[in-house]
C-alpha positions as CSV (number, residue, x, y, z in Angstrom):
1,M,0.0,0.0,0.0
2,S,1.4,3.4,-1.0
3,E,1.4,6.4,1.2
4,E,-0.6,9.5,0.2
5,K,1.1,12.9,0.4
6,R,-0.9,16.1,0.2
7,E,0.5,19.6,-0.3
8,L,-1.9,22.5,0.2
9,L,-1.7,24.9,-2.8
10,S,-4.7,27.0,-1.8
11,A,-7.6,27.1,0.7
12,H,-11.0,28.6,-0.1
13,K,-13.7,29.5,2.5
14,T,-16.7,31.0,0.9
15,I,-20.4,31.9,1.0
16,A,-22.0,30.6,-2.2
17,T,-25.3,30.1,-4.0
18,F,-26.3,26.6,-5.0
19,E,-27.1,26.6,-8.7
20,G,-28.3,23.0,-8.9
21,V,-27.1,19.6,-10.0
22,E,-26.4,19.2,-13.7
23,V,-25.9,15.9,-15.5
24,V,-22.5,16.1,-17.3
25,R,-21.6,13.8,-20.1
26,C,-18.0,13.0,-20.8
27,M,-16.7,14.4,-24.1
28,G,-13.3,12.7,-23.8
29,R,-11.8,10.6,-26.5
30,T,-10.2,7.7,-24.7
31,M,-11.2,4.1,-25.2
32,M,-13.2,4.1,-22.0
33,C,-15.1,7.3,-22.8
34,P,-17.8,8.3,-22.4
35,D,-19.4,5.6,-20.2
36,K,-16.6,3.9,-18.3
37,C,-14.0,6.7,-17.7
38,G,-15.6,8.1,-14.6
39,H,-15.8,11.7,-15.9
40,A,-19.5,11.8,-16.5
41,G,-22.2,12.1,-13.9
42,E,-24.1,14.5,-11.7
43,T,-22.2,17.7,-10.9
44,A,-23.2,20.2,-8.2
45,V,-22.6,23.8,-9.3
46,F,-22.1,26.8,-6.9
47,T,-21.6,30.5,-7.6
48,I,-19.3,32.2,-5.2
49,N,-20.8,35.2,-3.5
50,E,-17.9,36.2,-1.2
51,Y,-14.7,34.9,0.4
52,E,-14.5,34.6,4.2
53,H,-10.9,33.4,3.9
54,Y,-8.4,32.7,1.2
55,E,-4.9,31.3,1.5
56,K,-2.3,30.6,-1.2
57,P,0.9,29.6,0.6
58,G,2.9,29.0,-2.6
59,E,3.1,29.9,-6.3
60,Y,0.8,27.3,-7.8
61,G,-2.6,27.4,-6.0
62,D,-5.8,28.4,-7.6
63,A,-6.8,32.1,-7.6
64,Q,-10.0,33.1,-5.9
65,A,-12.9,31.6,-7.9
66,T,-16.3,32.9,-9.0
67,K,-17.7,29.3,-9.5
68,Y,-17.1,25.9,-8.0
69,Q,-18.4,22.6,-9.3
70,T,-17.8,19.0,-8.1
71,K,-19.0,15.6,-9.1
72,V,-21.6,14.4,-6.6
73,Q,-20.7,10.7,-6.8
74,G,-17.6,9.9,-4.7
75,L,-18.1,12.8,-2.2
76,P,-18.4,11.8,1.4
77,E,-21.9,10.8,2.3
78,E,-22.4,13.8,4.6
79,F,-21.8,16.2,1.6
80,Q,-24.0,14.2,-0.7
81,Q,-26.8,14.5,1.8
82,V,-26.4,18.3,2.1
83,I,-26.5,18.7,-1.7
84,A,-29.6,16.4,-1.9
85,G,-31.4,18.7,0.6
86,L,-30.5,22.0,-1.1
87,E,-32.9,23.9,-3.4
88,K,-31.7,26.0,-6.3
89,G,-30.7,29.4,-4.9
90,A,-29.9,28.2,-1.4
91,K,-27.0,30.0,0.3
92,V,-24.3,27.7,1.7
93,K,-21.0,27.9,3.5
94,L,-18.6,26.1,1.0
95,E,-15.0,25.4,1.8
96,W,-12.5,23.5,-0.4
97,N,-8.8,23.0,-0.8
98,H,-6.6,22.9,-3.9
99,D,-4.2,20.1,-3.0
100,Y,-1.3,18.5,-4.9
101,V,-1.6,14.8,-4.2
102,T,1.0,12.1,-4.7
103,K,-0.1,8.5,-4.3
104,N,1.0,5.2,-6.0
105,G,3.8,7.0,-7.7
106,S,1.5,9.5,-9.5
107,S,0.9,13.2,-8.7
108,S,-2.1,15.3,-9.6
109,P,-4.3,18.2,-8.3
110,E,-7.4,17.6,-6.3
111,R,-10.0,20.1,-5.1
112,P,-11.9,18.3,-2.3
113,I,-14.8,19.9,-0.3
114,V,-13.8,20.2,3.3
115,A,-17.0,21.9,4.6
116,L,-20.5,22.4,3.2
117,Q,-23.5,23.6,5.2
118,S,-26.7,25.5,4.5
119,V,-26.7,29.1,5.7
120,A,-30.1,30.5,7.0
């Protein structure tokens, strides 16, 4: 089993508006596309209203965003439940990181949600 190493490139803590869940079809051209590559599926879309905190400790992190979207499948169950309970236009506290992840000898960026909750 290979050890996973994460390097924080940027951290985003925002207030956002939930725009809904869209079904995204893969438009890739690999042999497994479009049905078996894992790129297609339901995607939650958020518009960023304001930043509560932003951190970019190095040169390579994402800049502040105006939108954030993430594939629903594969998210931790707690975040899937929050998304399932949101109505379009709902305000949320949305936090995510831009990480550089190395595992199994391969490195790539990931942008995982670290907090998601409805704001009254």
